[in-house]
Each structure stands twice: as structure tokens, then as C-alpha cells.
TIGUTI-67084 format. One record per residue: residue number from 1; residue in three letters; x, y, z of N, C-alpha, C in turn. Coordinates in steps of 0.02 Angstrom, whole numbers. Layout:
N
{atom NUM,'Ala',{X,Y,Z},{X,Y,Z},{X,Y,Z}}
...
***
This chain:
273
{atom 1,'Met',{2591,922,2835},{2585,849,2836},{2604,822,2905}}
{atom 2,'Thr',{2564,778,2932},{2580,748,2997},{2635,696,2989}}
{atom 3,'Gln',{2667,678,3044},{2718,627,3041},{2689,559,3022}}
{atom 4,'Ser',{2628,546,3045},{2595,482,3026},{2584,480,2950}}
{atom 5,'Gly',{2562,536,2922},{2553,538,2849},{2618,530,2812}}
{atom 6,'Ala',{2672,560,2839},{2738,554,2808},{2762,482,2810}}
{atom 7,'Arg',{2750,449,2867},{2771,378,2873},{2735,335,2822}}
{atom 8,'Leu',{2670,347,2814},{2631,308,2765},{2659,319,2695}}
{atom 9,'Arg',{2681,380,2680},{2708,394,2614},{2775,359,2603}}
{atom 10,'Val',{2817,356,2656},{2880,320,2649},{2866,246,2638}}
{atom 11,'Phe',{2818,219,2675},{2798,149,2665},{2775,138,2593}}
{atom 12,'Ala',{2734,186,2568},{2709,180,2500},{2766,182,2450}}
{atom 13,'Ala',{2816,226,2462},{2873,229,2417},{2912,164,2418}}
{atom 14,'Ala',{2924,136,2478},{2959,73,2483},{2921,17,2447}}
{atom 15,'Ala',{2855,18,2454},{2814,-33,2420},{2819,-26,2345}}
{atom 16,'Cys',{2819,36,2320},{2827,46,2247},{2895,20,2224}}
{atom 17,'Phe',{2948,40,2259},{3015,18,2240},{3021,-58,2240}}
{atom 18,'Ser',{2987,-91,2287},{2995,-163,2297},{2965,-205,2241}}
{atom 19,'Thr',{2924,-175,2198},{2892,-214,2145},{2939,-228,2086}}
{atom 20,'Gly',{2997,-197,2086},{3042,-203,2028},{3064,-274,2013}}
{atom 21,'Gly',{3088,-310,2063},{3115,-377,2051},{3068,-423,2016}}
{atom 22,'Ala',{3006,-428,2040},{2957,-473,2010},{2940,-452,1939}}
{atom 23,'Leu',{2934,-386,1927},{2913,-363,1861},{2969,-365,1810}}
{atom 24,'Phe',{3031,-354,1831},{3088,-362,1785},{3086,-432,1754}}
{atom 25,'Lys',{3073,-481,1796},{3073,-551,1774},{3010,-570,1736}}
{atom 26,'Leu',{2956,-535,1750},{2892,-551,1717},{2892,-528,1644}}
{atom 27,'Ala',{2927,-473,1631},{2930,-446,1562},{2968,-494,1517}}
{atom 28,'Thr',{2942,-504,1457},{2977,-548,1409},{3028,-509,1368}}
{atom 29,'Leu',{3033,-444,1378},{3083,-402,1345},{3152,-417,1372}}
{atom 30,'Thr',{3204,-399,1334},{3272,-408,1358},{3287,-358,1414}}
{atom 31,'Gly',{3341,-370,1450},{3361,-325,1503},{3374,-254,1477}}
{atom 32,'Trp',{3404,-248,1417},{3417,-183,1387},{3352,-147,1371}}
{atom 33,'Gln',{3303,-183,1346},{3239,-152,1328},{3201,-130,1391}}
{atom 34,'Val',{3200,-172,1441},{3166,-154,1503},{3199,-92,1534}}
{atom 35,'Ala',{3266,-94,1539},{3302,-38,1569},{3291,27,1530}}
{atom 36,'Gly',{3292,23,1463},{3285,83,1422},{3215,113,1424}}
{atom 37,'Phe',{3164,71,1413},{3095,96,1414},{3076,122,1483}}
{atom 38,'Arg',{3096,85,1534},{3082,106,1603},{3114,174,1617}}
{atom 39,'Ala',{3175,183,1593},{3212,244,1608},{3179,306,1577}}
{atom 40,'Val',{3158,301,1514},{3129,360,1482},{3062,378,1513}}
{atom 41,'Leu',{3023,329,1533},{2960,343,1566},{2972,371,1636}}
{atom 42,'Ala',{3022,345,1670},{3038,371,1737},{3061,443,1735}}
{atom 43,'Ala',{3102,460,1686},{3126,529,1679},{3067,577,1670}}
{atom 44,'Ala',{3020,557,1627},{2961,599,1615},{2918,604,1678}}
{atom 45,'Ala',{2910,548,1713},{2868,548,1773},{2898,592,1828}}
{atom 46,'Val',{2964,587,1838},{2996,628,1889},{2990,702,1873}}
{atom 47,'Leu',{2998,720,1809},{2990,790,1789},{2920,816,1804}}
{atom 48,'Val',{2870,774,1792},{2801,795,1802},{2783,797,1876}}
{atom 49,'Leu',{2805,747,1914},{2783,738,1983},{2825,775,2034}}
{atom 50,'Ile',{2888,791,2018},{2932,824,2066},{2955,891,2038}}
{atom 51,'Pro',{2923,947,2058},{2941,1013,2031},{3015,1030,2040}}
{atom 52,'Glu',{3044,1008,2097},{3115,1023,2110},{3160,997,2056}}
{atom 53,'Ala',{3141,941,2025},{3182,911,1973},{3189,956,1912}}
{atom 54,'Arg',{3142,1002,1903},{3145,1048,1845},{3188,1108,1859}}
{atom 55,'Arg',{3205,1118,1923},{3243,1179,1941},{3314,1165,1965}}
{atom 56,'Ala',{3331,1102,1973},{3394,1085,2005},{3448,1062,1956}}
{atom 57,'Trp',{3445,1085,1894},{3493,1062,1845},{3560,1098,1852}}
{atom 58,'Thr',{3612,1060,1863},{3680,1086,1867},{3726,1036,1832}}
{atom 59,'Trp',{3787,1057,1818},{3834,1010,1787},{3851,954,1834}}
{atom 60,'Arg',{3849,968,1900},{3862,914,1948},{3806,861,1945}}
{atom 61,'Ala',{3744,885,1939},{3688,838,1934},{3696,795,1871}}
{atom 62,'Gly',{3722,826,1818},{3733,788,1757},{3785,733,1765}}
{atom 63,'Leu',{3839,749,1802},{3890,699,1814},{3863,643,1857}}
{atom 64,'Val',{3825,661,1909},{3795,610,1951},{3746,568,1911}}
{atom 65,'Gly',{3714,600,1861},{3668,564,1818},{3701,507,1781}}
{atom 66,'Val',{3765,514,1765},{3801,460,1730},{3804,399,1775}}
{atom 67,'Thr',{3823,408,1838},{3826,351,1883},{3757,323,1898}}
{atom 68,'Tyr',{3707,367,1899},{3638,343,1909},{3618,299,1850}}
{atom 69,'Ala',{3635,320,1789},{3617,281,1730},{3650,212,1733}}
{atom 70,'Ile',{3713,210,1752},{3748,146,1758},{3715,103,1811}}
{atom 71,'Thr',{3695,134,1867},{3664,97,1921},{3599,64,1899}}
{atom 72,'Thr',{3556,102,1867},{3490,75,1849},{3495,21,1796}}
{atom 73,'Ile',{3542,29,1749},{3552,-23,1698},{3579,-87,1729}}
{atom 74,'Leu',{3629,-80,1771},{3658,-139,1803},{3607,-175,1847}}
{atom 75,'Phe',{3565,-137,1882},{3517,-168,1927},{3464,-208,1888}}
{atom 76,'Val',{3441,-181,1832},{3393,-219,1791},{3426,-282,1764}}
{atom 77,'Gln',{3486,-276,1738},{3521,-334,1710},{3533,-387,1765}}
{atom 78,'Ala',{3551,-364,1825},{3564,-410,1880},{3501,-449,1897}}
{atom 79,'Asn',{3444,-415,1898},{3381,-448,1915},{3361,-499,1863}}
{atom 80,'Lys',{3382,-489,1801},{3367,-537,1748},{3410,-600,1755}}
{atom 81,'Leu',{3467,-594,1790},{3515,-649,1792},{3519,-686,1858}}
{atom 82,'Thr',{3503,-651,1913},{3507,-683,1979},{3440,-674,2014}}
{atom 83,'Thr',{3435,-699,2075},{3372,-693,2111},{3361,-620,2132}}
{atom 84,'Ala',{3298,-602,2138},{3281,-534,2159},{3309,-519,2227}}
{atom 85,'Ala',{3310,-569,2272},{3337,-559,2339},{3411,-541,2337}}
{atom 86,'Ser',{3450,-579,2298},{3521,-565,2292},{3534,-495,2264}}
{atom 87,'Ala',{3496,-477,2211},{3507,-412,2179},{3492,-355,2227}}
{atom 88,'Val',{3436,-357,2262},{3418,-301,2305},{3460,-299,2368}}
{atom 89,'Phe',{3478,-356,2396},{3521,-356,2456},{3590,-330,2440}}
{atom 90,'Leu',{3617,-350,2382},{3683,-325,2363},{3682,-251,2350}}
{atom 91,'Gln',{3630,-226,2316},{3628,-154,2304},{3620,-116,2369}}
{atom 92,'Asp',{3586,-146,2418},{3578,-112,2483},{3641,-113,2525}}
{atom 93,'Ser',{3694,-143,2498},{3759,-140,2532},{3797,-78,2513}}
{atom 94,'Ser',{3765,-31,2478},{3799,31,2456},{3831,70,2513}}
{atom 95,'Pro',{3804,69,2575},{3839,106,2629},{3911,83,2639}}
{atom 96,'Val',{3925,20,2622},{3994,-5,2627},{4039,37,2581}}
{atom 97,'Phe',{4017,48,2521},{4057,86,2473},{4059,160,2491}}
{atom 98,'Ile',{4005,186,2520},{4006,255,2543},{4062,266,2593}}
{atom 99,'Leu',{4068,220,2641},{4120,225,2692},{4190,216,2662}}
{atom 100,'Leu',{4196,171,2613},{4261,160,2582},{4283,220,2541}}
{atom 101,'Leu',{4235,254,2509},{4251,311,2466},{4257,377,2504}}
{atom 102,'Ala',{4229,380,2564},{4227,443,2602},{4296,475,2612}}
{atom 103,'Pro',{4349,436,2627},{4414,469,2637},{4439,506,2575}}
{atom 104,'Trp',{4421,483,2515},{4445,514,2453},{4397,567,2428}}
{atom 105,'Leu',{4333,553,2431},{4284,599,2403},{4263,654,2451}}
{atom 106,'Leu',{4257,637,2515},{4232,684,2565},{4285,705,2616}}
{atom 107,'Lys',{4345,676,2610},{4399,690,2657},{4378,674,2729}}
{atom 108,'Glu',{4338,621,2737},{4316,600,2803},{4350,534,2821}}
{atom 109,'Arg',{4381,532,2879},{4414,471,2901},{4363,427,2937}}
{atom 110,'Pro',{4361,362,2922},{4312,318,2956},{4327,312,3030}}
{atom 111,'Arg',{4274,309,3070},{4282,299,3142},{4288,224,3156}}
{atom 112,'Arg',{4305,207,3218},{4313,137,3235},{4247,99,3225}}
{atom 113,'Glu',{4191,130,3244},{4127,96,3236},{4109,87,3162}}
{atom 114,'Asp',{4134,133,3119},{4123,125,3047},{4160,63,3022}}
{atom 115,'Leu',{4220,53,3048},{4259,-6,3027},{4225,-71,3049}}
{atom 116,'Val',{4193,-69,3108},{4156,-128,3131},{4098,-142,3083}}
{atom 117,'Phe',{4062,-89,3064},{4007,-98,3016},{4033,-125,2950}}
{atom 118,'Leu',{4089,-98,2926},{4118,-122,2863},{4133,-196,2866}}
{atom 119,'Gly',{4162,-217,2923},{4179,-288,2931},{4118,-333,2930}}
{atom 120,'Val',{4066,-313,2967},{4005,-353,2970},{3970,-354,2902}}
{atom 121,'Ala',{3963,-296,2871},{3930,-292,2806},{3969,-331,2752}}
{atom 122,'Ala',{4036,-330,2758},{4077,-368,2710},{4063,-442,2716}}
{atom 123,'Val',{4051,-466,2776},{4033,-537,2785},{3967,-551,2749}}
{atom 124,'Gly',{3919,-506,2757},{3855,-514,2722},{3864,-516,2647}}
{atom 125,'Met',{3905,-470,2620},{3918,-469,2548},{3952,-533,2525}}
{atom 126,'Ala',{3999,-558,2566},{4033,-620,2548},{3984,-679,2544}}
{atom 127,'Cys',{3936,-680,2591},{3885,-732,2589},{3844,-728,2524}}
{atom 128,'Leu',{3826,-667,2504},{3786,-657,2444},{3825,-675,2381}}
{atom 129,'Leu',{3886,-649,2377},{3926,-662,2317},{3947,-735,2311}}
{atom 130,'Gly',{3958,-766,2368},{3978,-836,2368},{3920,-885,2362}}
{atom 131,'Ala',{3859,-859,2372},{3801,-903,2372},{3791,-935,2304}}
{atom 132,'Gly',{3799,-895,2251},{3791,-922,2184},{3724,-956,2176}}
{atom 133,'Gly',{3725,-1021,2180},{3663,-1059,2173},{3655,-1085,2102}}
{atom 134,'Ala',{3617,-1138,2096},{3605,-1167,2031},{3559,-1122,1990}}
{atom 135,'Pro',{3572,-1116,1925},{3528,-1076,1883},{3456,-1101,1887}}
{atom 136,'Gln',{3409,-1056,1884},{3338,-1074,1883},{3303,-1031,1830}}
{atom 137,'Arg',{3240,-1044,1820},{3204,-1011,1766},{3208,-935,1770}}
{atom 138,'Thr',{3205,-907,1830},{3206,-834,1838},{3275,-807,1857}}
{atom 139,'Ala',{3325,-851,1861},{3393,-829,1879},{3441,-874,1841}}
{atom 140,'Thr',{3454,-856,1778},{3490,-900,1733},{3566,-899,1742}}
{atom 141,'Asn',{3593,-847,1772},{3665,-842,1783},{3678,-805,1848}}
{atom 142,'Pro',{3667,-839,1906},{3672,-805,1971},{3740,-772,1984}}
{atom 143,'Ala',{3794,-805,1963},{3861,-777,1977},{3870,-710,1943}}
{atom 144,'Leu',{3853,-707,1878},{3860,-643,1842},{3811,-591,1869}}
{atom 145,'Gly',{3750,-612,1883},{3701,-565,1910},{3722,-536,1976}}
{atom 146,'Asn',{3750,-578,2020},{3774,-553,2084},{3831,-503,2075}}
{atom 147,'Ser',{3874,-516,2027},{3930,-470,2014},{3905,-402,1990}}
{atom 148,'Leu',{3855,-403,1945},{3827,-341,1920},{3792,-302,1976}}
{atom 149,'Ala',{3757,-339,2020},{3723,-306,2076},{3773,-273,2123}}
{atom 150,'Ala',{3830,-307,2134},{3881,-278,2178},{3910,-214,2148}}
{atom 151,'Val',{3921,-213,2083},{3946,-152,2050},{3893,-97,2054}}
{atom 152,'Ser',{3829,-116,2048},{3776,-66,2053},{3773,-35,2123}}
{atom 153,'Ala',{3793,-73,2173},{3796,-46,2241},{3849,8,2245}}
{atom 154,'Leu',{3906,-3,2211},{3959,47,2210},{3936,111,2175}}
{atom 155,'Thr',{3905,104,2117},{3883,165,2081},{3825,198,2117}}
{atom 156,'Phe',{3782,158,2150},{3725,187,2186},{3749,231,2244}}
{atom 157,'Ala',{3807,213,2272},{3836,253,2327},{3853,324,2305}}
{atom 158,'Leu',{3859,334,2240},{3879,400,2214},{3819,442,2191}}
{atom 159,'Thr',{3758,416,2199},{3700,451,2174},{3650,465,2229}}
{atom 160,'Met',{3602,510,2215},{3542,523,2255},{3521,596,2251}}
{atom 161,'Arg',{3498,618,2194},{3469,684,2187},{3413,680,2135}}
{atom 162,'Ala',{3361,721,2144},{3305,719,2098},{3325,736,2027}}
{atom 163,'Ala',{3366,789,2020},{3388,808,1953},{3431,754,1922}}
{atom 164,'Ala',{3471,720,1964},{3512,665,1939},{3468,607,1916}}
{atom 165,'Ala',{3410,598,1948},{3365,545,1928},{3339,559,1858}}
{atom 166,'Val',{3326,622,1842},{3302,639,1775},{3357,630,1724}}
{atom 167,'Ser',{3414,662,1735},{3469,657,1687},{3494,586,1682}}
{atom 168,'Gly',{3496,551,1739},{3520,482,1740},{3475,435,1700}}
{atom 169,'Asn',{3410,443,1709},{3364,401,1671},{3365,417,1597}}
{atom 170,'Ala',{3372,481,1581},{3377,500,1510},{3440,470,1478}}
{atom 171,'Leu',{3495,473,1515},{3557,443,1490},{3552,367,1484}}
{atom 172,'Ala',{3518,336,1533},{3509,264,1532},{3470,243,1469}}
{atom 173,'Phe',{3418,282,1451},{3380,267,1391},{3424,271,1329}}
{atom 174,'Leu',{3463,325,1324},{3504,335,1265},{3558,280,1260}}
{atom 175,'Phe',{3585,260,1317},{3637,208,1316},{3607,140,1298}}
{atom 176,'Cys',{3547,126,1322},{3516,61,1310},{3488,55,1239}}
{atom 177,'Leu',{3470,111,1209},{3434,109,1145},{3468,67,1091}}
{atom 178,'Pro',{3534,75,1079},{3565,34,1026},{3561,-40,1039}}
{atom 179,'Phe',{3565,-59,1103},{3563,-130,1122},{3492,-157,1125}}
{atom 180,'Ala',{3443,-112,1129},{3373,-132,1133},{3343,-144,1064}}
{atom 181,'Leu',{3375,-117,1012},{3349,-125,944},{3365,-194,917}}
{atom 182,'Pro',{3324,-223,874},{3258,-198,854},{3206,-216,907}}
{atom 183,'Phe',{3154,-174,913},{3102,-186,962},{3059,-247,945}}
{atom 184,'Gly',{3045,-256,881},{2998,-308,861},{2928,-290,886}}
{atom 185,'Thr',{2887,-341,896},{2819,-331,921},{2820,-335,997}}
{atom 186,'Val',{2801,-282,1030},{2799,-281,1103},{2726,-292,1125}}
{atom 187,'Ser',{2715,-341,1167},{2647,-358,1188},{2619,-304,1234}}
{atom 188,'Leu',{2554,-302,1239},{2520,-255,1282},{2540,-267,1355}}
{atom 189,'Ala',{2549,-330,1373},{2570,-346,1442},{2639,-317,1457}}
{atom 190,'Asp',{2685,-322,1409},{2752,-295,1421},{2750,-218,1426}}
{atom 191,'Trp',{2708,-186,1383},{2702,-113,1389},{2674,-93,1457}}
{atom 192,'Ala',{2626,-132,1481},{2597,-117,1547},{2649,-125,1602}}
{atom 193,'Ile',{2690,-177,1597},{2742,-188,1647},{2792,-130,1646}}
{atom 194,'Val',{2815,-112,1587},{2864,-57,1581},{2834,9,1605}}
{atom 195,'Ala',{2770,20,1590},{2738,82,1612},{2735,84,1689}}
{atom 196,'Trp',{2720,28,1720},{2719,26,1794},{2789,40,1821}}
{atom 197,'Leu',{2839,7,1792},{2908,14,1817},{2932,87,1811}}
{atom 198,'Gly',{2915,120,1756},{2938,189,1747},{2898,240,1785}}
{atom 199,'Val',{2831,236,1778},{2787,288,1806},{2773,277,1880}}
{atom 200,'Val',{2761,215,1900},{2741,201,1969},{2802,182,2013}}
{atom 201,'Gln',{2837,128,1991},{2892,103,2034},{2944,156,2047}}
{atom 202,'Leu',{2966,192,1994},{3017,244,2004},{2986,314,2011}}
{atom 203,'Gly',{2946,334,1963},{2919,402,1964},{2878,418,2025}}
{atom 204,'Ala',{2825,380,2036},{2782,392,2094},{2819,377,2159}}
{atom 205,'Gly',{2862,325,2157},{2900,309,2217},{2943,368,2240}}
{atom 206,'Tyr',{2980,397,2193},{3022,455,2210},{2979,515,2231}}
{atom 207,'Ala',{2923,525,2197},{2881,583,2212},{2852,579,2283}}
{atom 208,'Val',{2826,521,2301},{2798,512,2368},{2852,519,2421}}
{atom 209,'Leu',{2910,491,2407},{2965,494,2455},{2989,566,2464}}
{atom 210,'Ala',{2994,604,2409},{3018,673,2412},{2973,716,2455}}
{atom 211,'Arg',{2907,704,2454},{2861,743,2494},{2862,723,2568}}
{atom 212,'Ala',{2882,662,2582},{2882,638,2651},{2946,655,2688}}
{atom 213,'Val',{3002,654,2653},{3068,662,2685},{3074,725,2729}}
{atom 214,'Pro',{3049,784,2708},{3057,844,2750},{3021,840,2817}}
{atom 215,'His',{2975,792,2825},{2934,789,2885},{2956,734,2934}}
{atom 216,'Leu',{3010,700,2919},{3033,645,2962},{3108,649,2972}}
{atom 217,'Pro',{3133,624,3029},{3205,620,3038},{3236,573,2986}}
{atom 218,'Ala',{3298,588,2967},{3331,547,2916},{3336,475,2937}}
{atom 219,'Leu',{3348,463,3002},{3353,395,3027},{3289,356,3015}}
{atom 220,'Glu',{3232,387,3031},{3169,353,3023},{3155,336,2950}}
{atom 221,'Val',{3173,383,2905},{3163,370,2834},{3205,310,2811}}
{atom 222,'Ser',{3269,310,2832},{3313,255,2810},{3290,188,2837}}
{atom 223,'Leu',{3264,187,2898},{3240,124,2927},{3175,101,2894}}
{atom 224,'Leu',{3130,149,2881},{3066,130,2849},{3078,104,2778}}
{atom 225,'Leu',{3129,131,2744},{3144,109,2676},{3172,38,2673}}
{atom 226,'Leu',{3193,11,2731},{3216,-58,2732},{3159,-106,2717}}
{atom 227,'Leu',{3097,-80,2715},{3041,-122,2694},{3050,-145,2622}}
{atom 228,'Glu',{3083,-105,2580},{3091,-124,2510},{3127,-191,2500}}
{atom 229,'Pro',{3188,-199,2528},{3221,-264,2518},{3187,-322,2553}}
{atom 230,'Val',{3143,-308,2600},{3104,-362,2631},{3047,-384,2585}}
{atom 231,'Leu',{3012,-335,2556},{2955,-351,2513},{2976,-378,2444}}
{atom 232,'Asn',{3032,-353,2418},{3053,-370,2351},{3055,-446,2338}}
{atom 233,'Pro',{3091,-485,2378},{3091,-558,2365},{3024,-591,2380}}
{atom 234,'Ile',{2983,-560,2423},{2916,-588,2436},{2873,-584,2374}}
{atom 235,'Trp',{2871,-524,2342},{2832,-518,2279},{2858,-566,2227}}
{atom 236,'Thr',{2924,-574,2223},{2953,-618,2172},{2934,-691,2185}}
{atom 237,'Trp',{2931,-710,2248},{2910,-778,2265},{2836,-788,2247}}
{atom 238,'Ile',{2795,-738,2262},{2723,-744,2248},{2711,-751,2172}}
{atom 239,'Val',{2746,-711,2132},{2735,-710,2060},{2770,-767,2024}}
{atom 240,'His',{2832,-782,2045},{2873,-830,2008},{2891,-893,2047}}
{atom 241,'Arg',{2875,-894,2112},{2897,-948,2156},{2973,-953,2158}}
{atom 242,'Glu',{3006,-896,2150},{3079,-895,2153},{3102,-899,2225}}
{atom 243,'Gln',{3146,-946,2239},{3169,-958,2308},{3243,-942,2313}}
{atom 244,'Pro',{3262,-890,2351},{3333,-876,2361},{3365,-930,2405}}
{atom 245,'Gly',{3429,-942,2394},{3464,-992,2434},{3474,-970,2506}}
{atom 246,'Gly',{3493,-1019,2547},{3502,-1005,2618},{3554,-952,2633}}
{atom 247,'Trp',{3611,-955,2598},{3664,-906,2609},{3644,-837,2586}}
{atom 248,'Thr',{3600,-834,2535},{3574,-769,2513},{3534,-737,2568}}
{atom 249,'Val',{3491,-776,2600},{3450,-750,2655},{3495,-728,2713}}
{atom 250,'Val',{3545,-769,2729},{3590,-752,2784},{3627,-687,2769}}
{atom 251,'Gly',{3655,-682,2709},{3691,-621,2690},{3646,-560,2690}}
{atom 252,'Gly',{3585,-567,2665},{3539,-511,2664},{3520,-488,2734}}
{atom 253,'Val',{3507,-535,2778},{3490,-518,2848},{3548,-482,2881}}
{atom 254,'Ile',{3608,-506,2870},{3668,-474,2900},{3673,-401,2877}}
{atom 255,'Ile',{3665,-389,2812},{3671,-321,2786},{3616,-276,2812}}
{atom 256,'Leu',{3554,-300,2812},{3498,-259,2836},{3504,-243,2910}}
{atom 257,'Val',{3522,-293,2950},{3529,-281,3022},{3588,-234,3036}}
{atom 258,'Ala',{3644,-244,3002},{3702,-201,3012},{3685,-129,2993}}
{atom 259,'Thr',{3649,-120,2938},{3629,-52,2916},{3583,-19,2967}}
{atom 260,'Ala',{3534,-57,2993},{3487,-30,3042},{3523,-11,3106}}
{atom 261,'Val',{3568,-54,3130},{3605,-41,3192},{3649,21,3183}}
{atom 262,'Lys',{3683,25,3127},{3727,83,3115},{3686,148,3112}}
{atom 263,'Ser',{3628,146,3080},{3586,205,3076},{3564,228,3145}}
{atom 264,'Leu',{3544,180,3186},{3524,196,3255},{3582,225,3295}}
{atom 265,'Tyr',{3640,194,3288},{3699,217,3325},{3718,288,3304}}
{atom 266,'Asp',{3720,301,3239},{3738,367,3215},{3688,420,3238}}
{atom 267,'Ala',{3624,402,3239},{3573,450,3261},{3582,467,3334}}
{atom 268,'Arg',{3595,419,3375},{3604,431,3447},{3668,471,3459}}
{atom 269,'Arg',{3718,458,3419},{3781,495,3427},{3772,568,3410}}
{atom 270,'Glu',{3733,581,3356},{3719,650,3338},{3677,685,3391}}
{atom 271,'Ala',{3628,649,3420},{3584,678,3470},{3621,695,3534}}
{atom 272,'Ser',{3675,659,3549},{3711,670,3612},{3762,727,3606}}
{atom 273,'Arg',{3772,754,3547},{3820,809,3539},{3793,875,3567}}
***
């Protein structure tokens, strides 16, 4: 695979991931139902589309799957309660929690430049959490939704493996199932939305990304994936006319820029060794 082809696949993955916010809100199902149905379809899709996911089962992957399940459930619920922009920007603040947890989990002490990043990103998170905003049709409880998204950023910092995506989605389905009952009559439109979220948004997104990652530097992948939080609120505005508040935009820009700058700095530091 050429690097140009790999870049196009990363863009495609980011585009798939970015459709979540608009579709979570478009479905008339509850947050528990969307999270549960999406999860079981995603687990099946990842198993079919990513061969590595069938061979990488370990007890560690199972443990990571628990945090993955919590992450995906919280993210869906957050999108149902707050704006898509707030939910995705807050979840993309997960590097903050990675740095905070590193001394305990990885025995790595933060560098001075890491502390600078933490400070800047914390300002962005404060803008997002403090933004709140008046409830609107697609964001009925922004304060609670923002809180759930922030917790999902913490749990997201503990995940990222194909096998964990399978076990995590399977666990998410089992956990959501009692709260999703009774199903009642599910419309064809809702089934189509859930099918897209499970098979395309997550399953195909992960599959395309997995094939592209070996052919590109990690820095380039991380920067190209920043397309997701940019596109996510755009799709939501197109479909729902949902408008994030000014402080939400400010906080999101701060987090995205800080993440991009830190990625560039870390890559140059590694290259100079």
C-alpha cells in the first residue's frame, strides 16, 4: 500500500467515526438502546473485518474491554444529552488523562513540556465543562452530558486494541440490554441508523484504520484523525442545525491545537535522538 493510499484510508476512517454525533441524535431509540444495538453489531463487524481481532484474545484484552464498554456507553449517552461538539472535544482530551495516569500505570514521570500541555489542555476542558449552555432539542441536559463525556475521556485513555474493541462492544451490549428493554416497535429508519453506527461507523472505521496504520508514521495518523472532531459537529449542524456555544468552540480549538502541537513536538524529539 502506498502512503497516499494509507492517508486516504485514515481520512475515510475519520469520516466514518465522525458520523456518530449526528446519528446518535437522529435515532428515536433511547441512549441505552442505541449503545447496545450499536455495540453488538460493531463486535460482529470487527470480528469479520479485522482478522487480528480473532487471534489477539488475552485476559488483558478482556480487562481493557471493560473500560472500552464503559467508554462507548458513556459517549453515546453524552451525545444524547449535550452537543456533539462538546462530547467529541471532551473525549479527545483523553491525552490529558494518559499523562496524569502515566506515573502510576507506566512508571513514567511527565516532562516539563508535558506539564505545559496538561495546563493548556486543562484550560480547554474548563471551557467545555463550564460552557454548559441552554438546553436545546438535541442537547437536553448539557451539564450532565459534558460530565459523562469527560469521564469517557478518562476511560478512553485506558483502551485501544482490536481484541478489546470486540470484547468491549460485547460487554457494552450485555450491560445495556437490561436498560434497553422493552424494545417495543423499532422503525426501519432506526434499524438503518443502528446498522450504520455498528457496521460502518465503528466496524469499517476500525478496519480501514487498522490497514492504514502500518504504512504511516504514528504522528501522521494522529494528526489525520483530528479530522473526526472537526467533521463531527459539522454533520450535526447539517442534520439538526445544532449550534455549539462560543466557549465550546474555544475549548475544542484549544484541545485540538494543543494535541497537534504536542504530537509534532514529540515526533521531532524522537527523530533527534
